[in-house]
C-alpha positions in Angstrom: 91.2 86.1 138.8 94.7 87.4 139.1 95.7 85.3 136.2 92.9 86.7 134.1 94.0 90.3 135.0 97.6 89.5 134.1 96.6 88.0 130.7 94.5 91.0 129.9 97.4 93.3 130.8 99.7 91.3 128.5 97.1 91.4 125.7 96.4 95.1 125.7 99.3 96.9 127.4 102.6 94.9 127.4 105.0 94.1 124.6 103.2 92.2 121.8 99.9 93.9 122.4 97.0 93.6 120.1 97.4 97.2 118.7 100.9 96.3 117.5 99.5 93.2 115.8 96.9 95.3 114.0 99.5 97.9 112.9 101.7 95.1 111.5 98.8 93.5 109.7 98.0 96.8 108.1 101.6 97.3 107.1 101.7 93.9 105.5 98.6 94.7 103.5 100.0 98.0 102.4 103.2 96.3 101.3 101.3 93.6 99.4 99.3 96.3 97.6 102.5 98.1 96.7 104.1 94.9 95.5 101.1 94.2 93.2 101.5 97.7 91.7 105.2 97.2 91.2 104.7 93.8 89.6 102.2 95.2 87.1 104.7 98.0 86.3 107.5 95.4 85.8 105.3 93.4 83.4 104.6 96.6 81.4 108.3 97.5 81.4 109.3 94.0 80.4 106.8 94.1 77.5 108.3 97.4 76.4 111.9 96.0 76.6 110.8 93.0 74.4 109.2 95.3 71.9 112.3 97.4 71.8 114.4 94.4 71.2 112.3 93.0 68.4 110.1 95.8 67.1 111.7 97.9 64.3 108.7 100.4 64.3 109.2 101.2 68.0 112.9 101.7 67.6 112.3 104.1 64.7 109.6 106.0 66.7 112.0 106.4 69.6 114.8 107.6 67.3 112.4 110.1 65.7 111.2 111.5 69.1 114.4 111.4 71.1 117.1 111.9 68.5 115.3 113.8 65.7 115.7 111.0 63.1 114.8 112.0 59.6 114.2 109.1 57.2 115.5 108.8 53.6 113.4 110.8 51.1 112.0 112.9 54.0 112.4 116.7 54.5 112.6 118.1 58.0 110.5 121.2 58.6 110.5 123.1 61.8 107.9 125.7 62.7 109.0 128.5 65.0 106.4 130.6 66.7 107.2 134.3 66.7 107.7 135.8 70.2 
């Protein structure tokens, strides 16, 4: 009987108790979920990198948006709203 009481104490109260195990299992599950999200993001970013390396249209679009590229035979027109 004393052995059973000691084992129950070790299981619920002492170091390595069940609650710690549950907490660690939940942490592992959270990290797995976060890793899945990050892997999906990495795949998306890798696809964008490949597209930027090989896609002329994407490069031109980025240059127009970020750098204000104006193509040959195009006229840049900017509308300014009155204050």
